Every structure is written in structure tokens, then in C-alpha cells.
N, C-alpha and C positions, 0 to 999 in steps of 0.2 A: 382667308379673303376677309377684308371686313364684312362683319355684317351688315346686310341692306339695311337693316334696321335699325342698328347702333354701329355705325360708321367711325372707328377710330385709325384714327388709323387707314505666269503660265511657269503651275509651278513650272518656273525658270530653269535650266540646266543644273543640276550642282543644288538642288533645294532636298535636300535628303536628312536633313535635322530634325529628327523630332523631339517633342515639349515632353520628351521623359522625365526629367526631375518637375518639371509644374504639374503633369496628368497622376503620378505615380504609377506604381506597380500593378496596380488593381483598382477596382471599384466596389463599391458598396452596390447591391443587387436592390434593382428601383420595384417599389410594388409592381405585383404580375412580374418581374423580369426575371432571364433566367440569372441566377448563380456564376454561372462561367464567366468567364472575362469574355470583351470582345476580340476580333483578330488586331492584331498589333500595327493598328494603322493609328497616327496622331496627325496630328495639325502641323505642318513644318513651322520651323521656327523665323521669327523674321528674319529677313535675307540681312547676311552677317557684313556690313559694309556697302558702300556705294557703290554707284555705275549700273544698278538695273535701271530698264526701264519697260512697263508692266506696256506700251503703247504698241504691238507689233502688229497691226496692220491698223486700215481706215473700214470700222462697219458700214460707211457708207456705200463702200466701193470694194470690199473684199470679194474673195471667193467664198471666204467661211461663210459668210451672212447673206451669200445670192438668192438662195431658197427663200428666208425669211423676208427679203425684200417683194421678190417675186410672187411669192405664193398668196399673201394679202388676207387669208379668209382661214380661220381655224375656229377648231372644237376643243373649248373647256370643260374638264367634267369634273368636278367633285363630288368626291363619292370616301364616305369611311366609316367608320362603327358609328358617327352623328348620326347616319343615312337610316339606321334602324330604329332612329325614334320619331321618325317620320314629322319631325316640327314640333314634338307636342311631350312634356314632362308633367303628368299629374302628380303635383307635391303629395307629401304625408295627410299634408290637412285638406286634402280632396279639392285645391285649386290648379289652375291648369296654366302653365307657362309656354309658351311657343316661341320658337327660335329652330334655327337649321344646324348649321354647322359652329354655330357658338353657342347652342344649346345649352354645355356644361357649363361653360362660364357664365352666362348671361342668366340660368336659370338655376343657376347654384346650386348644383346638382352634386351630391356628396360622392368621392373617388370610390369607394366601394358600391355605392349604387349605380354609377356609369362601367365600372368594368363588367359588374353583373350584368348589365343589358350587352355591353359589349362580348359576353360571351354565347348570348342567343343569335348573334348575327351570322346571317346564312345569306348573302348573295347569291344564290342554286342559278338563279335564271342570268346571271351577267352572262353576255353572249358578244364578245368580242367581235365576232364577226359583223353581228347585228347592230352591232357600235361605229362599224369603222363603216357599212353599208348606209348608217344616218348620215354621216359627217359625208361620205361617197358623193349622196345623194343632193346634199346640200350643195355642193361644190367647194366644200371645204378643204383643204390640202394639207393642214396639220392638225394633230392632236396632244393637247396635253393635258394628264389626268395627276391627280392630286394621290402622290405616293404617300406622304404624310402630313395633317394638317397640325393643325395648334395644338389639339386633344396628343398629338405624339404618339399616335396609333398607326402602324406602317402596316400597307396596301400589299405588301408581298413578303416571305419569308425569311425577314433578315435574322442574321445570325447574331446580332447584336445583343437582343434583347426578345423575350417572349411576347409583349405586347404587340402583338400584329396579326393578321387574319388569319394565319396556320396555327400559331398558337394561341389564340384566345378568340376565338367564334366557333360556329357550329356549321363551320363551311368545310366542304372538303379539302381534308389537310394535302390531296395529293395533287391538286389546283393552284395555280400562280398566274391572277389574274393577268398582271404586268406582262408577263410571259406570252400569255394568250392575245393581249394586243399587241403587242411585238411582233410576234407574228402574223396578226392578221394587218396591222397595218402594214409592213414588209411587202407582204403578198397583192396592197391596195395601191403600192408606192404612194404612201402618205409617211410624212415625216412625223415622230413619236417625240413627245417632250415630257419630263416629270415637274411636276409642282412638289416643294419642299418647305417647310415651314422651319424657319431657323426657332420662331417661338416654342416653346414644348411645357404645356401645362401639367404633363404626365411625370417626367422625369425629375426626380428629388435635386437632383445636382444642376438644374439649370437655373434659377432666380440668384442665388447667392454669389458674388465674383470669386469667392474662396474655393468654391465648388465646378464653378462653371466650366474651368479646363477637363475636367471629366466629363462633363455633357458634351462639350466639344470635341473630343478623341471620338464618342460614340456618333456624333452626327459625321464626321471624316469617315468613320467605318462605314456607314451605311450609305453615305455620297459613294465611295469607292464601291459595293456593293453595287447599285444603280448605275454607275458608268462602267462598269466591268463589265457585268451579268447582264445587262440591258440594250447598252451601249445607244442609249438616246441624245437626239441631234439636239436638244434644248434642254437647259435646266430654268426654272422658274421657281425663283424661292419667293418668301413673304414670312411676313414676319420681322422684320426686321427692326421696329420701330421702337422708341424707348415708350415704355408703358409699366404699368404695373398691376399685380394681381393676375399673374407673378409676375415679379421684377424682370424685366429684360435688359441683360447687362451687354448684350450686341454692340460694335462700336465699329467705327470707319475702319480701324488696324484690323479686325477680325475680319471686315469685309477685305480688304487686301490679301490678305494670306488664303484666305478660303478661293476666290477668283484666280490666284496666281496656282494653286493646288488644282485645283479642277482643270486649268487648261494644262498643267502636266499633266493629268488623265489622259487629257482628250482633248490636243487641240484645236480643233475645229468644233466646239461646242460654241453652242450661243446662250448667253446667260442673260437673263434680264438684270433691270438695276438694283434691285431690291437685295441681291447680294450684298449691297454693303449697306446703305441708308438712303438707298432710290432719289439720290441727284445725278445732274448730266454727269460727274465723272465716272460712276459708277456703272459698271456689265456694259452691254451693246446696248440697251434699246431701254428708254423709260417706259412709263407703265402707269397712263392714266386710266383711272376705275370708275365705273360708270358714267362716263363723261367723253365729248370728243372734243380734242383743241381746235380751236378754232383756225389755225395756221397751221402750217407745218412746224413742228419741234425744231427750235435751233439747236442744233451743237449733237444730236443724239437721235439713232431711231426710234421708233415709240411703237407702241402699240395698246388698242385701246382694247380692255376685258369689261362686257357686260353680261348679265342676266337674261335670260329669256321672261322670266317673271318680276319676283321682288326677293328673290334669296337665292344664294348659291347651293347649296344643298337641298334635298328633299324635302320640302312639308306640303304634306296632302291637303291642308285649307287654302293654298295658297293657289287661285285660280287667274290673278292677273295678268296674262300672256300678253305681250308686247305682239301686236299686228306684223303678219311678213311684208306686210308694207312697210312699217316702220323702219324693222330689219332690214330690208334692201337700201332703204335709203340711207341706213346708217353707214353700213359696207362701203355703199357709193361715197359718202360724206368722208369716211376715215381715208379711203384710197387717194381722193381727190387732193386730201393733203400728205400726202406721200406715207400716210399709217395704215397699222393693220388691225382686222378685227379679230377679238377674239370672245366666244359667243359659248356662252355656259348653259351644258345641260345638268340635272343634281338628278344622276337612277332616284329608285325608290330601295328599301328594305331588301328587297330580294332581285336588285342590279338591276330592271328594267328602265329606261329611259321612258320619262312619261309621254304619252301618246299625243299631246297638244304641242310639246315641245319635237317631236319625229314630224309631226304636220307641219310645220312652221319651216323646220329645217327643208324638207321635201319643195315645199314651197318657195322658198328664197334660190334654190337648186333649179328650180324651172323656169324662175324669172334669168338665172346667167344662163343656162342653156338656149334658151329662146334668140333664134335670129343674132347670135355670135353676140350676144349684149354682154358676156363674160367679159370681154376684151376691154370694158371699161374697167373691169379690176384687177387680172390678173396682168402681173408686170407693169401696169400701170402705174402713175405716180403722181404729184402735184402738178396740175395743170399749169400753172408758169407763165407761161405767154398774156393770159388772159387774169383778170379777177374771176372770182369767185361771184358767179350769180346768183340773184336773189331767187330766181326760177328754178332752180338746180343746182348742178354739181359739173367740174369740168374736171377732166384727168386727161394726161396726155402717155403718149406710148410711140418714141419715135416720130415720124412725121405725122402722125393722126391723136386730134384732140377728140375725146369722145363727153359730148353734153348731155347728160343724162338730164333731161326736163321731166320735172315733178309737178310743173305748173304748164301746162300747154296753152299757148296763145289764140286767142277767139277773134272772128273776125277778121281774119289776115293780119293780124296786129304781128310785129315783130320780135324774134327773141335778141335781145342786146347783149353782146361782149364787149367788154369793155378791155381794150389791150394794152398791156401793161411795155410791151417793146414794138418794134417795127416788123410784121411779119404779113404774108399772103395768103389767102384761103384758094387752095386750085381745083376742090371738090368739094361737095358735101351730099351725105344720104341719111336717108332716116333708115335704122336696121330694123328689116322685118317689112318694108313698105318700098314700093316703087314709086312714091310721090318724089315730086320735083321739090327741089330746097334751093333758091334764091337767097345768094349771099353779096351783099351790098356793101361799100364800105361807108361808115355812117357815125359824123361827130367823131367821139373818141375809141373809136371799134368798128364792130361789125353788125348788121344787123342780118338775124338769118331767119328768112322765112316760109317754112314748108309746105307745100299747097294743099295738104290734106291733116285727118285729123291724129289724134295720138295712136298710138300702135299699140299702148301698154298702160293700162293706169295705175301701176306702180310707180314706173320712169319710164320714158320714150327716149331713147341713145341716138344722137344726131351725130355721124360720125365728120369731120372735117379732116380735109387733108390739106396741109399746112405748109409753106414754104419759112421757114423759120427765119430767113435771110443769111447771110454769109458768115462761116467758121472757119478761121485762119488754120491750117495744119496744126497739128502737136508740134510743141516747143523740141527743142535737143538740149535744154536744161538738165542740170545736174544736181540742182539745190543751192542755197544762200549760204553764205561764208557764215560759219559759229564761232565767236568768242566766248570762251567759259572763264567767268572768275572765281577766283575761290573766297567768294566775300559777296556780301550784299549788296554791293553798290558799284558794280562797273567799273571799280578803281584799280588802277595799277596794271600792270601785265597779263595779258591772258593766262590762263595755267594750261589751256588744252587751244587750239585754234584747226578748224577743220571744215571740210564743207558738209552740209546736213541735210538728206538727200529732203525731207518734209518737217515743216514744224507740226509735230505730233507726237507728244509724249504725256506720259503718266509715269512720274518719280515716285508719286506717294510719298509714301512715310519713309520706306528703309532704301530707297532707290538716290540716286544722281543720274548725273549726265555722261560721267566718266568717272572708273576707278582714281582718278588723282583729285577728286572733288567730293567733299564730304556733303550728307543727307541733308544737311540744313546747313543756312548763310551761303548760298552762293546765288550767279547771277549769268545770264548769258543776253548776249547780242548778235543777233542775225542782219548781214546787209546783204544788198544784191539788189536785184531789178526780178519783177514778175511781170507775166507776158501773159492777156489777154486773149483767148480765141474768139472771143466775139464783142464788139463796140456796144455795151450797155453798161447803164448803172447797176454796181456789183455790190451786194451787202457782205462786207469783212466782218468775219466774227470769230471772237477770240474765247475760248474754254480755257480759266486761269483759275490759279491761286498758286503764289500771293496775290503780286503785282505786275500789269503788262502796260504796254503802251504799244502802238504802230501808227508810224510814219509812212504817206504814200505822196513821190515826189515832193518831200521835206514838207510836207503840210500834217501835222500830228489829227491822224483821225481818229484813234481808240485812246483814251485816256485813263487808264484804271489804275493808276500807280498810289494808290493807298491799300495796306493790307487786307484782302479780306479772303474768305474762304472759295471755297468753289463757283464759279459763275460764268455766265454769259455777257460779253461786251460787241455790238454793232456799230458799224459805220456803213451808210453809202457812200459809194465813190466809184465817178466815173471814169471807164478804164476804155482803153483803145485797142482792137486786136490787132496784134501783130506788134505792138508798140510795148519796150520793154520799161517799163514806170520803175523807178527807184523808190527800195523799202525797206524801213528799218523795222527792226522790232524788237522790243526790249523787255527782258523779263527779273525779275528781282525774287529768289525765295528766303523768307526769314525760317521759321521752325514749322512743323509736321507735315501737312502733306505736298506737292510740287506739282503742280500740272501747266502743260501749256500745249493750246491748240491753234490753228489757224486756218480756219475752213471760208468759201467764198462760194454764193450764188449768184444769179439774176435770175431775170425772167427766163432765157434759155439754157440757163446751167442748173443741174442739179448742186444741192447741196454738198460738198465734202472737201477732206482734208486739200488744202491747193498742191495738185501734184508736180512733184520733181520736174518732171518736163517744163513746166512751166516757171521754174524759179532757177538765179540763175547767178553765181557767188561774184561775176564782175557784169 
């Protein structure tokens, strides 16, 4: 992670070619590393030839990511040899430098001194069951722990080198904290993920583009150990950004290969966008850090990661703890914008989660368990039907709106909700209270008047049962007519003509729409009709690279017809339920990456890739 004080920032079938020539048959041992060669695992070579599409599902709707979309609340754990410093380094001149997980770099600790300190690291008090209990008590549904941070130190008994908790510490060599945590999470029904830093300050081959492939080989070997040995549900990458000290050569092409390789190992893995370069086209979800977006994120699932105090790793002097009230409200805000909340704890040198963290987590769980208030979080999403009010947040689940009120009205005043579409409120109640709630249509929406006082000082939840209006039956479409040209200009006779189920493609650098089409300089035209299930104003969203444009009923609504990198474009379009509106989409790829997705959303429709059933080739 970026320091809170100084913020810097599938495999597809047949991918069995290793980078043997680039990587070499052996490697020079790193400082404190094993002289033995690592397991024979190497990054797969770039896909040889076109025809590859990496977009195998839509994360907004796929079974693979369903748990991630439902669970909403997770625990982040920053734990590594840096924890042994507990946030302070005394320099030879007697001055003290303070930091946490970045202490090696930010305090300029010499490598020999850093390795010497790591040799004394003994988190003997790490208790996986206690960690999982803290998460469970908080209402957290998944855990992500640092398996390797930027310092390069592995928190499992890797066979790749000796710079790890088993071989370079005072810790019991018969213990494996990741295995212990896997056993405890499985027993508790909690998902487990691993953080892994691409950036590595310890490996001598990392910084130079000439030797980087040797490091990359070791990185792939370690990731294979993690996936095959512990079967994680999620991988959380970091350290992908361009930087110096040491130089970081990671590129978009590296991200393409790595993401493909990982899904070859485990097709159901959920992977964050830092596997690439933290863009809308990378991974399954975005990763805003220490902030909550003001609205649902366009084109990608998202998860906000935050600290409980001012550091990710343990710093004994940092007592600036967020209140449980702030934390619960952060969780409600992320949920109401269809995001997840990943809240961090930093165990100390002995492996214990600080008591102030445990206390606040328990208080969050108390709120979630009280009067069914967790219904506003688990499985809930963007309120959609209404604007977010100034007095709290609103999430939705099926025919329920959950208005979490943080500013309770006084003197009989109303809570006003501004409607974004036509709907009716059938019933209303305050969770945990028998008080009457009167709902009346008023101006641009509804006034809500509870008869009594707030039931909870953190947030009082008003549950509204709504009738969101008519929705037509699912369509019977099979997709759009797709014409593919072996040039970037949509000229001449199409090389390939077929029906495309959805406009959801990530050809990236190495792929293309068909084996007959080159990876660069091609273009695609989709035509047919699009049939909405609700009569509303829809937001059509394209995620594209290089060029894209969209017409609805003959009107150009998205015009992004100039070469660009990965980007999002949007247009508001009125569509009528059951009516087949004509649609035409054009896309052109010149060089570099190739991406094209078409999503829609509306007040009553979740953001998703436009589904096959609603697209017709004629």
C-alpha cells in the first residue's frame, strides 16, 4: 500500500510457452536468498497470434464475482517484517525516523540492518482464530492479508527464496500463518484473499529491464505457490505504478500476461485492477484508497480500502483512531454507491491486532447486527431510484430501499427523497422501532415523517418497500450482427460476419476478434436493435481503446472517434420498455491495446454489460 504519510502513488487454453530464453536456466541468488533454482514456473509468452479475447464474463453479473458483490465488507491485514520495527527506526546518529510498512524506504534503512532486524521477527502470538473472530464480530465477510509487501518479504514458507517468515526470522519454523488463516477462515465461512506487491525492494533483479524477467519468473513461481497451496478467493495486487528507488519496470503488457496466467491457474479468482496499471480495463474491480467515490464507479466494480488510524502497518505511536460512528457511516456510503469497504488492521511485532482496532470492529458489528440493520449493507447496492440525500445514504435490495439516517429530523420535519424515476412507496418502517412512518408524495419525490425519535445515534435505518414500476419480460435476443474488418477504417468487405452475444471484449495487446484478424489495425461494426425492460432514461457507457461511437435510433450519442487509451464515455438516452431501438456501434483499433464494452444503467437497472437477451441482430 501507499504509506498514509507519503502517498505515491485466462491463462487461456494453450498458453504453455514459457519465457525460457528470456529468463535463462538459472538465476543469481539474492541477498539472503536460497542458491537453489526456483520451481520451473515462468510467465507464459505473449499470445502468439490473434483471436484471443480475455473478457470471459461480466464482473457486474457473473457467478464468479457474486460473493464479492454481496459481501460488501472485508478486513485488510498489513503484516510483514516491517511490523517488527513497530513504526520507528533509530538511526546511527541517534535521530528517530517514523513510518510503518514503508519504513525501509522512507527512513533509508540499509539492507543489512533491515535483514538483521527481520531475523529477530517472531510473531508467536499471531492467532488466526482470534483474527477471524475479530472479523466475524465486525460483520466482515472476507479477509485480505499481505503475503508479500514492497519489502519483498514472504509471509509463507516459499520455496523460491529464503527471504521469508520461515527461513529469515525467529518464528517457529513449523508454523505457517497463511495456512492457519486459511483453515480458520474456511471453518468460519469467510473468504480469504492475498495481497501481493509487484514492486520489490529486496530482489536485485527487479529494477533493471534487463534482469526483470528473472524476477518475474520468481514472482510467477510464488503466485503459483499461493494459488495452488492455499486456494485463495481473491488476489489483491499493489506496487504496479511507475516509480524510482528502485525503478519499477512493470507495464501494461506485463499485466495482461499475469492476469491471463492467474485465471489459467484458477478461473474463479477475483483480481483487483492493480494487476495491470490501475485502470478501468484492468482486473475485476477498482481500488480507491483512503477515499470513497461520490457515486457508483463507471465501467468497473470497486472497493475502497482504508486504515483505522493513519497507517497500514503497525506504528505503536499512532493512536489517531477513527470512531466506530465514522467507520459505520463509511461502510454505508460505500454500499449506497455499489462499493465494498476493506478496512485495515495492522498487527504488532508479536502478531496481535491492537485492542483499539478490535474494539471499533466489534462496535461496527454491533450496529450491523442490531434490528437487522445489516440489510442495508449485505447484498445491497446503489439506491438508484432516488438521489443520495444530505441527511444520510440510501441503498437498495430488491423491492426495499434502506435509508440510513445520520441527521434525524426534529420537530416533525420531513426526510425528503428526490425521485430519479417514477415509483411508489407501499410501506415504511423504522428498523428497531414500532413508530409510525408517514410517506407522502411531495414535489420531486417523497417526504418521510417518522413519528418518534432516532433509534441509533450512528445511523437509524428506515426501510421502504417500493413498487419500482413495470418491467417488461426478459427479451429473446441472441446478440447483434457483428462485422469485422481487417483494417482500421471499416472499409471493404468484412473479413468475418457473425452474431455477437454481447459487446464485451478485452483483446488487449495480443488478441483480436478472430484468428483471421490481426492484433492491430482492425475495426468492428455491430448493428441491430436494443430492447430495454423499463421505460427510463438510460446511461449508455462505453469502455474503449482506441476509438468508439454509438448511434441509437439513428442519432449519434457517443462520439469518441479519435485515438485514445482506455477510457469511459457516457450518454443519457431515453428508451422505452419493450420497444426495439435501432443501435449501431463502431469500433476501430490502431495499435497497442484493444478494448470495447457497452454497458447500460438506469434508476431501476443496475450497471451491467447489455445482456444478450436484450440485443437483436435485426
